[in-house]
SESE-790241 format. One line per 3 residues: number of its first residue (from 1); for each residue y, x, z of N, C-alpha, C, O. Coordinates in steps of 0.001 Angstrom, whole numbers, plus 500000, padded with zeros to 6 digits. Layout:
BEGIN
NUM	Y X Z Y X Z Y X Z Y X Z | ...
// end
This chain:
BEGIN
1	396827 183419 076411 397245 184569 076299 396451 185608 075393 395372 186089 075740 | 397059 185890 074261 396297 187076 073420 396582 188552 074041 397586 189041 074560 | 395363 189026 073790 395532 190572 074363 394952 191476 073446 394107 190986 072697
4	395230 192815 073312 394711 193474 072173 393217 193881 072190 392479 193965 071208 | 392864 194147 073656 391556 194625 074091 390821 193480 075054 391346 193162 076121 | 389924 193053 074730 389102 192300 075855 387766 192982 076088 387048 193454 075206
7	387516 192971 077463 386286 194141 077969 385515 192880 078698 386128 191991 079290 | 384051 192931 078567 383291 192234 079064 382297 193106 080087 381735 194140 079726 | 382160 192475 081530 380870 193385 082287 380269 192376 082718 380747 191276 082992
10	379146 192752 082790 377992 192117 083553 378138 191802 084995 377654 190813 085547 | 378799 192668 085518 379057 192822 087138 380541 193268 087256 381047 194037 086439 | 381240 192723 088360 382279 193509 088632 381978 195051 088995 381056 195421 089722
13	382869 195836 088395 382576 197360 088223 382186 198004 087135 382392 199201 086935 | 381512 197120 086260 381015 197591 084986 382144 198269 084417 382225 199494 084321 | 382860 197593 084110 384129 197961 083120 384699 199396 083980 384656 200419 083296
16	385120 199528 085123 385684 200590 085879 384738 201789 085489 385217 202814 085004 | 383381 201641 085711 382415 202526 085782 382327 203177 084414 382308 204406 084352 | 382271 202425 083294 381895 202886 081794 383006 203142 080907 382929 203974 080003
19	384295 202279 081199 385197 202515 080334 386352 202114 081028 387039 201234 080509 | 386705 202615 082146 387898 202515 083068 388725 203406 082520 389911 203082 082587 | 388452 204582 081918 389353 205587 081630 389973 205062 080209 391129 205313 079870
22	389200 204421 079546 389650 204071 077945 390404 202930 078473 391502 202898 077917 | 390267 202027 079281 391097 201102 079539 392510 201433 079879 393511 200995 079311 | 392457 202328 080958 393590 203057 081425 394769 203597 080525 395978 203384 080614
25	393980 204433 079546 394566 205118 078261 395225 204171 077344 396319 204366 076814 | 394415 203039 077183 394990 201707 076137 396227 201191 076840 397328 201190 076290 | 396031 200784 077981 397386 200303 078875 398651 201188 078944 399780 200707 079045
28	398377 202587 078879 399509 203614 078850 400111 203581 077688 401330 203641 077525 | 398997 203451 076551 399616 203303 074989 400270 201844 074480 400520 201525 073317 | 400448 201142 075561 401187 199799 075273 400296 198760 074976 400742 197666 074631
31	398951 198988 075077 398129 197808 074764 397579 196832 075899 397216 197372 076944 | 397493 195604 075805 397043 194606 076725 395810 194366 076720 395162 194117 075704 | 395339 194423 077939 393840 194459 078121 393536 193263 079298 394234 193017 080282
34	392337 192632 078902 391793 191853 079824 390434 191936 080127 389700 192238 079186 | 389822 191701 081434 388466 191864 081570 387970 190527 081956 388593 189688 082607 | 386686 190424 081442 386029 189279 082123 384443 189473 082242 383629 189715 081350
37	384240 189280 083716 383147 189646 084211 381989 188550 084152 382390 187433 084480 | 380898 188611 083873 379888 187350 083732 379476 186992 084885 379217 185790 084932 | 379291 187622 085947 378762 187272 087456 379726 188270 088598 380492 189217 088425
40	379334 187657 089599 380009 188180 090765 379206 189297 091357 379570 189843 092399 | 378287 189594 090812 377439 190843 091140 376668 190459 092797 376478 191334 093642 | 376344 189143 092973 375863 188681 094251 374375 189152 094626 373898 188970 095746
43	373745 189728 093655 372486 190467 094169 372548 191826 094397 371564 192494 094715 | 373707 192284 094241 373771 193756 094925 373264 194095 096104 373581 193309 096997 | 372495 195109 096476 372111 195136 097608 372988 195581 098596 372600 195526 099763
46	374096 196009 098343 375225 196198 099474 376492 195264 099086 376771 194963 097925 | 377170 194877 100155 378263 193895 099929 377893 192542 099690 376698 192248 099699 | 378756 191691 099481 378633 190305 099068 379689 189997 097930 380685 190683 097703
49	379324 188896 097276 380126 188256 096165 381714 188311 096566 382617 188584 095775 | 381872 188000 097942 383073 187749 098300 383860 189129 098582 385060 189256 098340 | 383047 190150 099123 383718 191483 099087 383740 192035 097510 384764 192652 097215
52	382920 191916 096654 383304 192332 095481 384455 191529 094905 385282 192171 094257 | 384635 190219 095042 385914 189686 094773 387126 190540 095225 388060 190875 094496 | 386971 190840 096530 388435 191539 096934 388409 192721 096343 389502 193081 095906
55	387379 193561 096161 387376 194924 095519 387913 194885 094119 388654 195738 093630 | 387439 193750 093493 387817 193566 092059 389420 193568 091988 389983 194335 091207 | 390142 192706 092807 391574 192583 092728 392087 193860 092908 392916 194210 092067
58	391763 194767 093924 392368 196409 093924 391767 197048 092765 392316 198133 092575 | 391053 196854 092101 390663 197761 091117 391646 197165 089646 392099 197838 088720 | 391727 195803 089868 392242 195420 088744 393834 195787 088628 394414 195755 087543
61	394337 196061 089582 395925 196422 089956 395787 198052 089382 396678 198415 088614 | 395020 198753 089628 394781 200110 089391 394941 200222 087773 395779 200917 087197 | 393936 199371 087148 393777 199616 085895 394955 198960 084783 394985 199188 083574
64	395841 198142 085512 397101 197747 085068 396718 196475 083946 397488 196340 082995 | 395458 195490 084069 395131 194662 083210 396126 193523 083192 396916 193311 084112 | 396044 192859 082173 396993 191797 081803 396185 190511 082208 396855 189479 082230
67	395258 190437 082433 394285 189233 083164 392822 189629 083376 392246 190450 082662 | 392275 189003 084384 390839 189178 084773 390253 187724 085232 390914 186883 085841 | 388972 187589 084854 388492 186382 085184 386889 186491 085381 386331 187496 084941
70	386254 185648 085925 384749 185697 086281 384441 184558 085946 385076 183564 086298 | 383210 184535 085067 382634 183484 084453 381388 182743 085495 380795 181699 085222 | 381225 183414 086486 380184 183048 087668 378958 182692 086932 378457 181599 087199
73	378401 183432 086056 376830 183445 085827 376110 183942 086769 376490 184751 087616 | 374827 183376 086629 373872 184114 087952 373452 185480 087634 372818 185864 086652 | 373925 186178 088661 373500 187623 088571 371958 187774 088673 371242 187224 089510
76	371576 188600 087693 370208 188823 087558 369309 187714 086744 368125 187987 086551 | 369880 186381 086228 369322 185614 086005 369806 184703 084855 369208 183763 084333 | 371220 185283 084541 371838 184491 083492 371067 184764 082073 370629 185869 081750
79	370980 183667 081338 370310 183858 080011 371072 183604 078721 372113 182947 078720 | 370516 184161 077562 371184 183706 076456 370918 182299 075951 369972 182151 075177 | 371575 181355 076269 371574 179991 075939 373095 179475 075645 374133 180102 075855
82	372967 178349 075180 374159 177709 074534 375243 177754 075617 376302 178324 075353 | 375033 177142 076930 375854 176844 077945 376579 178160 077759 377699 178111 077250 | 375942 179633 078203 376569 180713 078474 377186 181268 077267 378232 181888 077460
85	376735 181170 075993 377458 181507 074778 378586 180750 074750 379582 181411 074455 | 378821 179352 074995 379797 178601 075019 380918 179121 076055 382083 179105 075655 | 380684 179519 077182 381515 180329 078307 382096 181296 077474 383255 181096 077112
88	381495 182332 077093 382027 183455 076293 382731 183266 075204 383678 184030 075018 | 382447 182198 074205 383169 181849 073437 384536 181343 073782 385537 181819 073247 | 384593 180274 074770 386047 179985 075148 386831 181227 075713 388054 181298 075588
91	385972 182364 076440 386846 183328 076671 387738 184188 075848 388895 184571 076017 | 386677 184421 074708 387163 185213 073321 388220 184346 072487 389105 184889 071826 | 388082 183143 072558 388907 182327 071858 390318 182045 072805 391335 181615 072261
94	390279 182269 073941 391298 182234 074962 392266 183326 074737 393480 183176 074604 | 391519 184601 074701 392260 185959 074551 392541 186717 073325 393243 187715 073169 | 391745 185936 072364 391889 186390 070828 392224 187708 070943 393383 188092 070793
97	391177 188542 071233 391257 190057 071078 391193 190730 069661 390612 190013 068846 | 391621 191868 069185 391162 192442 068013 389944 193193 068286 389048 193357 067458 | 389943 193693 069609 388998 194664 069770 388057 194163 070932 388663 193744 071918
100	386741 194134 070984 385995 193516 072184 385031 194640 072611 384256 195130 071790 | 385083 195092 074022 384270 196083 074479 383192 195449 075275 383538 194455 075912 | 382021 195803 075364 380833 194887 076003 380059 196047 076625 380422 197210 076447
103	378910 195699 077413 377735 196319 077797 376829 196857 077047 376538 196247 076018 | 376203 198013 077321 375160 198825 076730 374258 198115 075808 373930 197031 076291 | 373703 198359 074569 372852 197358 074133 371330 197723 074729 370380 197083 074277
106	371130 198613 075605 370088 198832 076434 370400 199788 077669 371100 200786 077494 | 369892 199484 078877 370098 200111 079894 369274 199972 081105 368564 198967 081133 | 369221 200767 082104 368420 200904 083182 368402 199355 083906 367338 198851 084266
109	369709 198672 084072 369739 197446 084618 369567 196372 083576 370430 196323 082699 | 368615 195539 083548 368196 194375 082569 369627 193368 082367 369676 192731 081314 | 370317 193278 082955 371705 192531 082861 372272 193220 081817 372573 192628 080781
112	372486 194590 081986 373389 195107 080804 373146 195010 079434 374036 194839 078600 | 371631 195145 079121 371259 194850 077545 371448 193471 077099 371819 193135 075974 | 371086 192498 078333 371220 191131 077716 372763 190596 077816 373099 189646 077110
115	373514 191097 078532 375049 190788 078577 375503 191263 077093 376279 190571 076434 | 375087 192225 076711 375102 192905 075222 375057 192405 074298 375932 192474 073435 | 373809 191631 074208 373288 190474 073212 373947 189382 073291 374290 188783 072272
118	374263 188899 074652 375099 187371 074845 376452 187642 074234 376782 186872 073332 | 377153 188442 074511 378586 188662 073935 378702 189054 072672 379657 188613 072033 | 377753 189973 072026 377791 190433 070434 377462 188970 069842 378175 188666 068885
121	376535 188032 070228 376176 186750 069641 377537 185886 069622 378115 185510 068602 | 377929 185649 070945 379162 184940 071079 380287 185165 070195 380926 184255 069667 | 380522 186456 070043 381428 187145 069428 381469 186507 067961 382477 186073 067403
124	380255 186537 067486 380209 185849 065842 380298 184354 066036 381031 183700 065294 | 379722 183881 066819 379861 182562 066940 381129 181878 066960 381446 180867 066334 | 381914 182671 067888 383504 182426 067953 384565 181985 067041 385562 181273 067162
127	383888 182801 065864 384470 182644 064495 384160 181445 063835 384778 181196 062800 | 383331 180673 064238 382757 179478 063268 383663 178307 063761 383659 177937 064935 | 384404 177772 062833 385377 176839 063169 384627 175588 063500 385187 174880 064337
130	383357 175112 062979 382683 173726 063290 382086 173979 065084 381577 173076 065748 | 382224 174851 065388 381949 175205 066863 382983 174728 067910 383587 175688 068390 | 383313 173696 068338 384597 173109 069089 384477 173422 070384 383404 173198 070945
133	385572 174003 071094 385544 174448 072430 387038 173842 072978 387952 173658 072173 | 387167 173601 074177 388534 173424 074613 388910 174485 075889 387976 174866 076595 | 390114 174895 076136 390578 175691 077182 390486 174828 078632 389959 173725 078776
136	391026 175495 079470 391131 175142 081049 391896 173892 081273 391793 173189 082278 | 392745 173649 080164 393730 172607 080387 393338 171484 079305 394077 170524 079087 | 392106 171684 078643 391711 170315 077961 391958 170670 076333 391469 169967 075449
139	392657 171677 076102 393437 171600 074590 392238 172502 073976 391547 173372 074506 | 392247 171975 072663 391367 172524 071562 391603 173886 071220 392778 174198 071031 | 390670 174814 071094 390773 176239 070689 390512 176552 069131 389633 175970 068496
142	391251 177402 068649 390964 177586 067525 390152 178509 067402 390117 179234 068396 | 389157 178924 066204 388195 179762 066212 388726 181182 066047 389671 181393 065286 | 388097 182240 066797 388428 183646 066916 387398 184646 066729 386395 184616 067442
145	387560 185578 065784 386450 186616 065841 387130 187705 065710 387931 187912 064799 | 386744 188788 066984 387227 189880 067153 387010 190925 066053 385843 190941 065662 | 387805 191781 065466 387638 192643 064290 386679 193656 064599 386042 194033 063615
148	386362 194267 065807 385248 195192 066232 384733 194752 067436 385446 194137 068229 | 383458 195025 067682 382934 194953 068872 382239 196362 069091 381504 196844 068228 | 382511 196991 070288 382038 198257 070662 381239 198230 072120 381571 197406 072972
151	380548 198843 072270 379383 198804 073393 379849 199952 074168 379953 201011 073550 | 380115 199937 075275 380610 201287 076162 378979 201710 076712 378092 200890 076950 | 378879 203067 076823 377354 203642 077274 377470 203653 078877 378432 204016 079553
154	376186 203140 079313 376056 202730 080842 375227 203866 081153 375524 204986 080737 | 374005 203609 081998 373320 204697 082923 372581 205445 081882 372691 206659 081712 | 371752 204583 081133 370761 205582 080053 371972 206310 079190 373145 205948 079097
157	371317 207447 078589 372139 208225 077664 371779 207426 076303 370618 207112 076037 | 372605 207200 075673 372620 206835 074244 373493 207591 073378 374599 207925 073802 | 373090 207925 072117 374252 208677 071396 375620 207848 071032 375593 206748 070481
160	376540 208372 071327 377988 207560 070932 378107 207764 069468 377704 208790 068919 | 378742 206637 068754 379387 206553 067460 380901 207344 067456 381377 208103 066612 | 381386 206914 068579 382596 207717 069000 383005 207832 070293 382678 206954 071090
163	383751 208886 070688 384087 209161 072097 385581 209194 072347 386346 209860 071648 | 385930 208517 073279 387291 208348 073637 387838 209265 074753 387391 209158 075894 | 388827 210194 074436 389490 210993 075377 389957 210370 076443 390676 209387 076262
166	389677 210767 077655 390127 210138 078800 390475 211166 079871 390545 210859 081061 | 390718 212549 079350 391282 213510 080279 392563 213039 081024 392727 213462 082168 | 393264 212401 080609 394667 212020 081433 394291 210956 082422 394817 210887 083533
169	393452 210204 082032 393081 209005 082912 392019 209219 083545 391662 208186 084112 | 391319 210095 083727 389822 209961 084623 390052 209706 086091 389423 208836 086693 | 391229 210702 086830 391427 210649 088078 391647 208980 088399 390975 208533 089329
172	392466 208134 087746 392839 206822 087894 391478 206141 087778 391210 205358 088689 | 390672 206288 086918 389385 205894 086827 388649 205795 087848 388163 204715 088185 | 388411 207152 088640 387715 207249 089698 388387 206525 090751 387721 205813 091503
175	389809 206646 090902 390217 205649 092029 390067 204064 091946 390052 203394 092979 | 389951 203461 090629 389742 202361 090229 388080 201940 090880 387817 200999 091629 | 387274 202809 090402 385718 202838 090711 385402 202741 092164 384441 202105 092599
178	386356 203478 092979 386141 203650 094483 386746 202373 095188 386533 202038 096353 | 387423 201818 094399 387949 200414 094969 387017 199431 095509 387229 198531 096320 | 385764 199827 094807 384395 198900 095164 383741 200038 096241 382874 200881 096009
181	384430 199774 097436 383712 200621 098723 382422 200074 099044 381604 200851 099537 | 382063 198769 098835 380792 198587 099413 379775 199281 098291 378641 199526 098703 | 380038 199571 097104 379172 199880 096256 379240 201478 096081 378129 201974 095893
184	380329 202400 096105 380238 203708 095615 380499 204513 096697 381129 204002 097623 | 380152 205657 096784 380678 206815 097931 380490 206370 099209 381356 206704 100018 | 379570 205694 099601 379764 204764 101028 379337 205987 101890 378781 207065 101679
187	379806 205384 102859 379747 206407 104269 379076 205715 105649 378755 206315 106675 | 378971 204417 105398 378602 203719 106660 376939 203634 106546 376296 204138 105625 | 376381 202905 107650 375064 202772 107850 374253 201920 107100 373063 201849 107406
190	374827 201054 105881 374151 200343 105541 373053 200950 104332 373028 202150 104058 | 372292 200090 103760 371447 200447 103151 371818 201510 101948 372930 201348 101443 | 371047 202521 101465 371322 203420 100476 370991 202993 099225 369875 202478 099145
193	371726 203065 098083 371359 202560 096718 371635 203960 095854 372271 204960 096186 | 370947 203669 094669 371199 204406 093415 372815 205015 093498 373240 206169 093444 | 373463 203771 093646 374907 204297 093336 375914 204387 094384 377127 204484 094197
196	375315 204346 095495 376139 204449 096803 376113 205877 097402 376681 206136 098463 | 375431 206791 096677 375676 208168 097335 376693 208999 096617 377022 208850 095440 | 377150 209885 097450 378272 210975 096709 377809 211565 095613 378648 211998 094823
199	376484 211710 095327 375770 212435 094221 376186 211570 092897 376518 212112 091843 | 376123 210101 093095 376529 209155 091846 377941 209643 091101 378096 209976 089926 | 378907 209573 092169 380273 210107 091559 380293 211447 090716 381046 211662 089766
202	379365 212291 091210 379164 213530 090563 378602 213237 089159 379006 213745 088113 | 377667 212393 089288 376904 212268 087990 377924 211292 087102 377504 211010 085979 | 378909 210879 087393 379882 209974 086676 380895 210816 085866 381246 210565 084713
205	381407 212076 086796 381954 213157 086218 381348 213774 085259 382017 214073 084270 | 379829 214142 085314 379336 214913 084686 379021 214311 083384 379082 214986 082357 | 378731 213237 083380 378652 212414 081906 380084 212411 081205 380175 212410 079978
208	381127 212409 081989 382263 212186 081500 382813 213721 080913 383568 213834 079947 | 382315 214759 081642 382561 216063 081051 381698 216377 079696 382218 216902 078712 | 380454 216033 079752 379456 216129 078692 379971 215472 077365 379941 216084 076297
211	380452 214174 077491 381307 213673 076382 382325 214238 076019 382532 214367 074813 | 383198 214709 076935 384618 215217 076727 384348 216590 075677 384992 216842 074659 | 383158 217412 076271 382740 218591 075547 382587 218390 074211 383235 219068 073414
214	381565 217270 073735 381724 217166 072532 382524 217107 071484 382290 217475 070333 | 383900 216419 072119 385175 216282 071309 386206 217364 071620 387354 217372 071175 | 385597 218398 072546 386827 219326 072607 387816 219051 073826 388785 219768 074078
217	387495 218071 074453 388645 217615 075479 387821 217922 076926 386638 218262 076924 | 388599 217759 078133 387830 217563 079212 386960 216466 079760 385914 216691 080369 | 387435 215282 079519 386651 214202 079814 386790 213271 078800 387877 213123 078241
220	385528 212440 078414 385325 211360 077510 384773 210249 077823 384251 210299 078937 | 384652 209053 077184 383666 207895 077249 383308 207726 076177 384127 207854 075267 | 381848 207351 075868 381173 207210 074737 381162 205616 074363 381296 204839 075308
223	381015 205086 073060 381141 203969 072574 379992 203990 071366 379867 204895 070540 | 379224 202844 071453 378491 202689 070130 379182 201304 069386 379557 200263 069924 | 379205 201722 067858 379868 200422 067313 378719 199460 066401 377666 199957 066002
226	379000 198380 066208 378034 197490 065633 378116 197683 064019 377263 197168 063296 | 379133 198414 063523 379404 198448 062161 380229 199818 061828 380837 200368 062745 | 380244 200344 060559 380862 201626 060172 382209 201559 060527 382772 200481 060333
229	382965 202658 061098 384380 202649 061550 384926 203586 060288 384446 204547 059687 | 386271 202772 060175 387091 203465 058778 388159 203869 059345 388671 203351 060337 | 388601 204928 058676 390096 205624 059075 390919 205748 057762 390504 206053 056644
232	392114 205458 058134 393306 205357 057066 394233 206782 057302 395138 206996 056494 | 394011 207692 058348 394696 208707 058454 393933 209890 059365 393117 209697 060267 | 394306 210839 058993 393556 211932 059985 394470 212404 061169 394020 213156 062033
235	395801 211936 061193 396686 212081 062323 396320 212030 063640 396814 212773 064488 | 395194 210912 063948 395071 210489 064945 393605 210896 065495 393190 210303 066490 | 392883 211796 064937 392015 212851 065215 392010 213439 066374 393129 213785 066751
238	390964 213725 067219 391088 214732 068140 390381 215931 067742 389151 215963 067715 | 391120 216931 067427 390740 218080 066897 390814 219606 067837 390454 220666 067323
// end
């Protein structure tokens, strides 16, 4: 299944939290989007891998994704090695995206920076014809390299190379995020975490407001590009 945009997250909810508004906007614009989560988030203080699986199903419907899958790497312990690179390469070749979105190059959570390096390296290797892979049906895959790799900005503030206007999709982004009931805005008596308090959702909105203000809109999401961006028309600039 070829898609326009392929999004990688280290954990279920990374995509919703950091680029959910962009995904929703792209889908509304007629783009096909798939998400690949590297782990099931099984080391999270709250919830379990199984509850995260169920929450992901709900969030996926809200986002309007064309496909979503989980590579079931070890949360907290996955490494940049041949086995994991090949898993990511298989996914890239399966979905053949023009644009690839992945985790932040550096962040508070070590999985995020490591996932960024893993996916970036795999995106390059995926274009080498001498690396042979097969899909889930045992069929050989053609080499494929995305035209652009963009990193969404996560907890740490990093200077964005561009900001995507999510003013019209911010509310649905929050709905998708709150599908992860064990993780965000929790009201039960379970353990309290950095992301489970109501204040964290306020931080998410504040970050979106800050990015939005930078480009003169209400809400935005920031991205870092691995290479210079080119334009062929001024018509699509946010002015």
